[in-house]
N, C-alpha and C positions, 0 to 999 in steps of 0.2 A: 516772656522775657528771658527764658532759659538760654536761648542762643546768644543774646547779648551778655548775660552773666558768664557763660562759658568762654566767650571771646574775651571778656575782661580778665578772667582768672588766668588764661593762658597768654594774654598779651597780644591778641590778633588785631590787625588793622582792618581787615575786610573779609567778608564771607559772601559769596555770590551763589545764588541758587539759579540753575539753568534749566530750561525746558524747551523742547521742540517737539510739537505734536506729530509732525509728518514722519520724523525719524524714530520717534519713541524715546528721545533723549530725556533723561532726568539725571542732573549732575550737580555737584557742589564743588566750587573752587574756593579754597581757604588760603588767604594770604596773611602770613603770620607777621613778618618784620622785614621792611625793605631798607633798613639802616645801611647795610653793606652794599646794597644794589637791588636790582629787580628780583622778585621772588621767582625761585627756580625749584621745580619739583615735579614728581611723576604724575601720570594719569592712570589711575587704577580702576579696573572694571571688575565689579563684584556684585553678586546678587545679595545685597544686604537684606536682613530680615525686616528692618525698619529704617526710616529716614534718619531717626535719632542715631542708629548704629553708624550709618554712613557719615553723618556729621561728626561724630566722635572720632572716627578714623581720620577724617580729613583734618580735624583740629590738631590731633596728636601728631600726625605725620608731618604736617606743615611746620609745627614747632620744632620737631626734630630736625627738619631741614635747615631752619634758621641756625640752630645750634651746631649742626653738622658743618655748615659753611664757615661759621665762625671759628670753630676749633681747628678745622682743616686749613684755615687761612685763605679761603676762597671768597672773593668779593661779590657774593650774591646773597639775596635774602632767602627766606624759606616760604615755599608754597606747596600746595597739594591739591590735585583734582581727583574726585571719585565719581565715576559713572555707575549708577545703579541699574544693574540688569544682568541677564544671563550671558556669560562669556561665550557660550556656544552660538548665540545668536547675533554676535556683533557683525556689522556691515559697513559699507562705505558711508552711507547717509548719516549714520550715527556719529562717526568721527568727524565727518565734514561739518555737521551741525555743531558739534562741540568746538571745532576749530573756529567757527564764527564767533562763539562766545569768548573764547580765548583772545581773539583779535580785538573784540570790543573793549577789552581792558587796556589796550594801547601799550603793551609791553610791560605792564606792572607784574604780570605773571608769564613765565615761560614754561611750557609743558615738555614732558619727556616720557619715556617708557616706565611702566611699573607692572604690578601684577596683572596678568592677563591681557597686557598690550604689548605690541612688538613693533619692529621696524616698519612693517607695512602699514600698521595703524597710524604710526607718526607721519608717514608718507601722505595719507589721506587728510590728516589734520593740517599737514603743510600745504595742501592745495587751497586752504582758506586763511592761513595766517603764516607770517614769517617767524612768529614767536614759538617755535618748536625746535627741539634738538633730538638727536638720536635717530634721524630719518636718513635714508639713503639718497634722498633727492637733493639734499643740500650739498653744494660744492665742498669737498673736503670732509663731508659728514663721517663720523666715526661709527655710525650705526649702533650696534649693540654695545652698551657700556659694560656688560657683565664680565668680560675678560679683565677689565681694570678693577672692577669691584672685587673679583676673586683674588687678584694679585694683592690688593690692599688687606683683605681678610687674612691671607697667608702671612703678610708682614705682621698684622696684629696678633696672630697666633704665636708667632715667633717671639714677639715682645712679652706676651704672657708667660711663655715658657722660660724666658730669661728671668723674669720676676720671681717665678715659683721655683725653678730648678737651678737657676744661676747660668744657664746657657740657652741661647735661642735655637740650638740644634733640634731639628725635627726628626732626624734619622732615628728610627726605632721607636718613636712615640706613637702610642695608640690613639687615634682620632676618630670619633664617631661623627659622621656627617649626616644630619637629618635634613632630607630635602635635596633632590638631585635635579633641580631646575638648572637654568644656565649658570647662576651664581654658584650653587653647590657643586656643579660639575667643574667649573673653573677652580674652585678651592681644592677639589680633590686632585685635579690635574698638577697643581703646584706641589701639594703635599706629597703626592706619589713620586714626582720627579726628584724630590729631595729625601726619599727613603722612609716616609711615614708608613705605619701600618694602619690601614684604613678599614672602618667598619661603616656600612651603609644601611640607611633606613629611609624608606619612602613608600607612600601608599600606592605608588605606581610600580607594580613588580617588574615591569619591562625596563624601567629606568634602573632598577637595582641590578637586573641581569646585565644590562649594558655596562654598568659601572664595573661589575665583577670581571667581565670580559676585558675591559680597557685597563683596569688598574689592579686586578687581583683583589686580595683582602677577604672580608667577611661580610655577611648580611644578617641583620636582626629584624624582627617584626617591627612594623612601623610604630606600634604602641610601646615598644620596649627599649627605644633608643636611650631614654634618659635613665634607665636603671642599668645600663651596660657599664662595666668597669673600664675606665680609660684614662689617659692623661688629659684629654681635651674633648669636651662636648661642643660641636659646632652646629647650632640650629640655623638652617638656611631655608626654612619654609615660612610657616605662618608665625604670627606673633602670639604672646600670652602663654607660651609654653612652659616658662619658668614661673611657677606659682606655688601656692601653699600645698597643693597635691603633689606636685613633682619634686620640690625642693628636698623634702625628707629622704627621697629615694635616690638622689643624685649620688653617683659613685666616681666622680671625677673631680679633681681640684681646680679645673678651669672651665669656664663657659665663655666661648668666644665664636660667634657665628654671624652670619650675614642677614638674618631676618630682621625685620623692623619690629620695634616694640616687643623684644623678646620677653621682658619682664611684664607680667600681667599688671603689676603695680609697682612703680619705680620705688617708692619709699619703703613699702612693706617688704617687698621681695629682695630689694637691694640689701636691707638690714639682715634679712634671714640668710642671705648667701654669706655675708660676713660672719654671722654667728656660726655657720657651718664650716667656715674656713675655706670657702671657695672664691677664687679670683674671677671677677666678671669684667669682660671688656665691653663698655657701653655700646650698644649696637650702632648708634649714629656716628660713633667715632671710628669703629673698625670697618664699617661698610661704606665709608666716605669715598672709596674709589670711583664708584658710579657718578657721584657729583663731580669729582675731579675730572672725570672723563667728559661729561657733557659740557662743563664750564670750559674745559679745554677746546672742545669743538666750537663753542660759541666765539672764542677768542682766536681760533685758528692756530692753536698750539700744536706743534708736531707730536705725533703719537709717542715717539721715544721719550720726550720730555714729560708727557702725561703719565707714562709708566714710572718715570723717575720721581715725579711729584707723589704718586701713590706709595712709594716706598717710604715716604716720610710718616706714613701711618704707624710704622714701627715706633718711631720716636714719640709720636703723639700719644699713643696707647701707654707707653712707659711713663710719659709725663702725667698723664691722668692717674694711673695706678699709684705712682709715687706721691702725688698730691693727696690722693685718698688716704694713703697710709700716714703721711705726715700730719694731716689735719683731722684724722680719725673721723672720716665721713665716707659715704659710699662712693664707689666710682662714678655712678650716675651724677651725684651731687658735685663731685669734682669736675667732671666734664661740663655740667651746667654752669658752674661758676666760671670756668675758663671761657666758655662761650659768652656769658653775659659781660665779663670784664672786657673782652675785645669789642663787643657791640656797644657798650657804654662808653668806652674810650673814643671810638670812631664817631659815636653820635655827638659827643662833646666837641669833637674837632669840627664837625659839620655845623654845630651851633655857633661856634666862635669865629669861624672863618669868615672874613668879609672880602667879597670879590673886589678887585681894583676899581672897576667901573662904579660899583655901589659906593665905595669909599669916597670917590671924587664927587658923588652926589648929583 
């Protein structure tokens, strides 16, 4: 009964376990809430130690997508897919088999890129279903959403700087970027263009070398990023990096990055950051640019408008942080409340609206 109890606790509508023997597919699709529209969320490929770990990730990420859409004002629900397997062994048949499972849901879930998946993978999924975004095969497809994600994170960092320092100016601010994948690189680009002093950390030394060549700045060892003195720490790799071990060692007044589930435990670690006087931008709020990008692709929104929409993350982060301060709650609680308020309001509208034909009986 643990799956059902976990679904009940987090408010999920549906969890689907997917298998295909010929391709070796083992996957989970979690649909959290479709109040605002079809569930939209990434397809992550990761070699999880256990199925329970994969399920936990799918449940947490799909709920975050629901809240992310609600806070960002995007009319989609939250979903997430996780494929259990070695990323180095991915192939066409794996993603085409997954695409058939997505298609069987009839549009309740729309998939997109995530950790260890890319445009080409979405192309393979798109050969089996139209319920995919972020692929190059779709007319007008925007492909990689990372540039919009990075642009939104940059705006969120500016909002945090204004709350903490009274100005959103990034020039001269010291920012540590942990993780130099597509998103981390995009964040670095915008910060560099506006005069920030950058510090890089990544387990891939080649990525660090390229970042130093492109942007200048400094490098620290991958395990030392959170102990580095800075104005902003921007985790843009894996989740759970802000935890009881790292929090006492943090030497920056702001944590604002693009990784999902940055806090190992939302309640415990959110409270610990407040006690230490650290401002935290909830990850699903600040990294909503990717969602805005793929939602714009689905609706045929011009790229320029998508980038303008992502600029609103500046105001959204400020609204969350102000609500947190006014109500003496953590930023995550503030963001969750804003998300639930919008979802509940629109759910009430859906319940009370009577279509004209139905009214005539």
